[in-house]
C-alpha positions as CSV (number, residue, x, y, z in Angstrom):
1,M,-0.4,-51.4,42.6
2,M,1.4,-50.5,39.4
3,G,4.9,-51.6,38.8
4,S,7.6,-49.2,37.7
5,T,7.3,-50.4,34.1
6,E,3.5,-49.9,34.0
7,T,3.9,-46.5,35.6
8,N,6.5,-45.5,33.0
9,Q,4.3,-46.8,30.2
10,A,1.3,-44.9,31.6
11,G,3.3,-41.8,31.9
12,E,4.6,-42.1,28.3
13,Q,1.1,-42.7,27.0
14,S,-0.2,-39.6,28.9
15,G,2.7,-37.5,27.6
16,A,2.0,-38.7,24.1
17,R,-1.7,-37.8,24.4
18,T,-0.7,-34.4,25.8
19,K,1.7,-33.9,22.9
20,Q,-0.9,-34.9,20.3
21,A,-3.5,-32.7,21.9
22,G,-1.0,-29.8,21.8
23,K,-0.2,-30.5,18.2
24,E,-3.9,-30.6,17.2
25,S,-4.5,-27.4,19.1
26,G,-1.6,-25.8,17.4
27,D,-2.8,-27.0,14.0
28,R,-6.3,-25.5,14.7
29,V,-4.7,-22.2,15.7
30,T,-2.6,-22.2,12.5
31,G,-5.6,-23.1,10.4
32,Q,-7.6,-20.4,11.9
33,A,-4.8,-17.9,11.4
34,R,-4.5,-18.9,7.7
35,R,-8.3,-18.6,7.2
36,S,-8.3,-15.2,9.0
37,G,-5.4,-13.9,6.9
38,A,-7.2,-15.1,3.7
39,T,-10.4,-13.5,4.7
40,R,-8.7,-10.2,5.5
41,S,-6.8,-10.2,2.2
42,A,-10.1,-10.9,0.3
43,I,-11.8,-8.0,2.0
44,L,-8.9,-5.6,1.3
45,A,-8.7,-6.7,-2.4
46,A,-12.5,-6.2,-2.8
47,A,-12.3,-2.8,-1.0
48,R,-9.5,-1.5,-3.2
49,E,-11.5,-2.3,-6.3
50,R,-14.7,-0.9,-4.9
51,F,-13.2,2.3,-3.7
52,A,-11.5,2.7,-7.1
53,A,-14.7,2.1,-9.0
54,D,-17.2,3.9,-6.8
55,G,-15.2,6.4,-4.8
56,Y,-15.3,6.7,-1.0
57,E,-18.8,8.1,-0.6
58,R,-20.6,5.6,-2.8
59,A,-18.7,2.5,-1.8
60,T,-20.5,0.6,0.9
61,I,-19.6,-2.2,3.4
62,R,-22.3,-4.3,1.9
63,A,-20.8,-3.9,-1.6
64,V,-17.3,-4.8,-0.4
65,A,-18.7,-7.8,1.5
66,R,-20.6,-9.0,-1.6
67,D,-17.5,-8.7,-3.7
68,A,-15.5,-10.6,-1.2
69,R,-18.3,-13.2,-0.8
70,I,-18.6,-12.8,2.9
71,D,-21.1,-11.5,5.4
72,P,-21.0,-7.7,6.0
73,S,-20.5,-8.3,9.7
74,M,-17.1,-9.9,8.9
75,V,-15.9,-6.6,7.4
76,M,-17.0,-4.8,10.5
77,R,-15.3,-7.4,12.7
78,Y,-12.0,-7.0,10.9
79,F,-12.0,-3.2,10.3
80,G,-14.6,-1.6,12.5
81,S,-16.0,0.9,10.1
82,K,-15.7,2.1,6.5
83,E,-13.1,4.6,7.6
84,G,-11.0,1.9,9.1
85,L,-11.4,-0.3,6.0
86,F,-10.3,2.6,3.8
87,A,-7.3,3.3,5.9
88,A,-6.2,-0.3,5.8
89,A,-6.9,-0.7,2.1
90,V,-4.7,2.2,1.1
91,A,-1.9,1.8,3.6
92,L,0.7,2.3,1.0
93,D,4.4,2.0,1.2
94,L,5.9,3.8,-1.8
95,R,9.3,2.2,-1.1
96,L,11.1,5.3,-2.2
97,P,14.8,5.0,-2.8
98,D,17.5,6.3,-0.5
99,L,18.7,9.3,-2.6
100,A,21.9,9.4,-0.6
101,Q,22.9,6.3,-2.6
102,V,21.9,7.9,-6.0
103,P,24.3,10.1,-8.0
104,R,23.0,13.6,-7.6
105,E,22.6,14.1,-11.4
106,D,20.4,11.0,-11.6
107,I,17.9,11.8,-8.8
108,G,15.1,13.0,-11.2
109,R,15.4,10.1,-13.5
110,T,15.5,7.7,-10.6
111,L,12.4,9.0,-9.0
112,V,10.4,9.1,-12.2
113,G,11.4,5.5,-13.0
114,H,10.5,4.4,-9.5
115,F,7.1,5.9,-9.7
116,L,6.4,4.4,-13.1
117,N,7.2,1.0,-11.7
118,L,4.8,1.7,-8.8
119,W,2.0,2.8,-11.1
120,E,2.4,-0.1,-13.4
121,E,2.5,-2.7,-10.6
122,N,0.3,-1.4,-7.8
123,E,-3.4,-0.8,-8.5
124,E,-3.8,0.6,-4.9
125,L,-2.1,3.8,-6.0
126,T,-4.6,4.3,-8.8
127,A,-7.4,3.6,-6.4
128,V,-6.1,6.2,-3.9
129,L,-5.6,8.7,-6.7
130,R,-9.2,8.3,-7.9
131,V,-10.6,8.6,-4.4
132,G,-8.3,11.4,-3.5
133,A,-9.4,13.5,-6.4
134,T,-13.0,13.4,-5.4
135,N,-13.3,12.8,-1.6
136,E,-12.0,14.4,1.5
137,A,-11.0,11.1,3.2
138,G,-9.0,10.1,0.1
139,A,-7.4,13.6,-0.1
140,E,-6.3,13.3,3.5
141,R,-4.8,9.9,2.9
142,M,-2.8,11.3,-0.1
143,Q,-1.7,14.2,2.1
144,G,-0.4,11.7,4.7
145,I,1.5,9.7,2.1
146,F,3.0,12.9,0.8
147,R,4.0,14.2,4.3
148,E,5.3,10.9,5.7
149,Q,7.1,9.5,2.6
150,L,7.9,12.1,0.0
151,L,9.0,14.9,2.2
152,P,11.9,12.9,3.8
153,V,13.1,11.9,0.4
154,A,13.0,15.5,-0.9
155,R,14.9,16.6,2.2
156,Q,17.8,14.5,1.1
157,A,18.2,16.4,-2.2
158,C,17.0,19.9,-1.6
159,P,19.8,22.5,-1.2
160,D,17.6,24.7,1.1
161,P,15.8,23.0,4.0
162,E,13.2,25.7,4.1
163,Q,12.2,25.0,0.5
164,V,11.7,21.2,1.0
165,P,7.8,21.4,1.2
166,A,7.4,23.5,-1.9
167,R,9.9,21.5,-3.9
168,A,8.3,18.2,-2.8
169,A,4.9,19.6,-3.7
170,L,6.1,20.5,-7.2
171,C,7.5,16.9,-7.6
172,A,4.2,15.5,-6.5
173,A,2.3,17.7,-8.9
174,Q,4.5,16.4,-11.8
175,L,4.3,12.7,-10.8
176,L,0.6,12.7,-9.8
177,G,-0.3,14.6,-13.0
178,L,1.4,11.8,-15.0
179,A,-0.5,9.2,-13.1
180,L,-3.8,11.0,-13.5
181,T,-3.4,11.3,-17.3
182,R,-1.9,8.0,-18.0
183,Y,-3.6,5.6,-15.5
184,V,-6.9,7.2,-14.5
185,L,-8.0,9.3,-17.4
186,R,-6.0,7.1,-19.7
187,L,-5.4,9.8,-22.3
188,P,-4.2,8.1,-25.5
189,P,-1.1,10.3,-26.0
190,A,-0.1,9.8,-22.4
191,R,-0.6,6.0,-22.7
192,A,1.4,6.0,-26.0
193,L,4.6,7.3,-24.4
194,T,7.2,4.6,-23.6
195,R,8.8,4.3,-20.2
196,E,12.1,5.6,-21.7
197,E,10.4,8.7,-23.2
198,L,8.6,9.5,-19.9
199,V,11.9,9.2,-18.0
200,A,13.6,11.4,-20.6
201,W,10.9,14.1,-20.5
202,L,10.1,14.2,-16.8
203,G,13.4,13.2,-15.2
204,P,15.1,16.6,-15.9
205,T,12.0,18.5,-14.6
206,V,11.9,16.6,-11.3
207,Q,15.6,17.0,-11.0
208,R,15.3,20.7,-11.4
209,Y,12.5,20.9,-8.8
210,L,14.7,19.1,-6.2
211,T,18.2,20.3,-6.8
212,A,18.3,23.5,-8.8
213,P,19.1,26.9,-7.1
214,N,16.1,28.9,-6.0
215,P,14.8,30.8,-9.1
């Protein structure tokens, strides 16, 4: 029979083996999660570039997989379909400012400056705009972004709640028009304008759309 010392040692060794096995299992799970996250990120990055370059209709799962250097079945495993991939690739948060914290006279300039930052730093927006201009799925995604993110911001500044949709649409026309000419069509005069010039030109217009009395 084992003495108490041997029993304790055996118990300690068993506990150590269990702890080590648990650690190794946890390490495997962590490693798998990291690889899974990296694969997902690679697919989304490839999808954004492919949708931007080819549009929604011509972009294919195979092309995205080839760009991401993975098997097409992996794209389907993560996103289920091209529609699911597109929705995930353009799940955009515009991070619009809280206008309640902005002086009322600075609302237009603040929004124009904010969108300029987004266009300069976030290629996803350009991809969505390109697809949205030519494809129903892209247009629906843009409508969703407008409805879910821009309307609540416009509601903070508009003097008449009933006019919020129309005023927000006018702001969107101004800001998307800038993006189209400067970042998609890349018209030289639009590209040549500095950030300060764009804010100075467009800020008062957006301000008027949101805060001026009904004409």
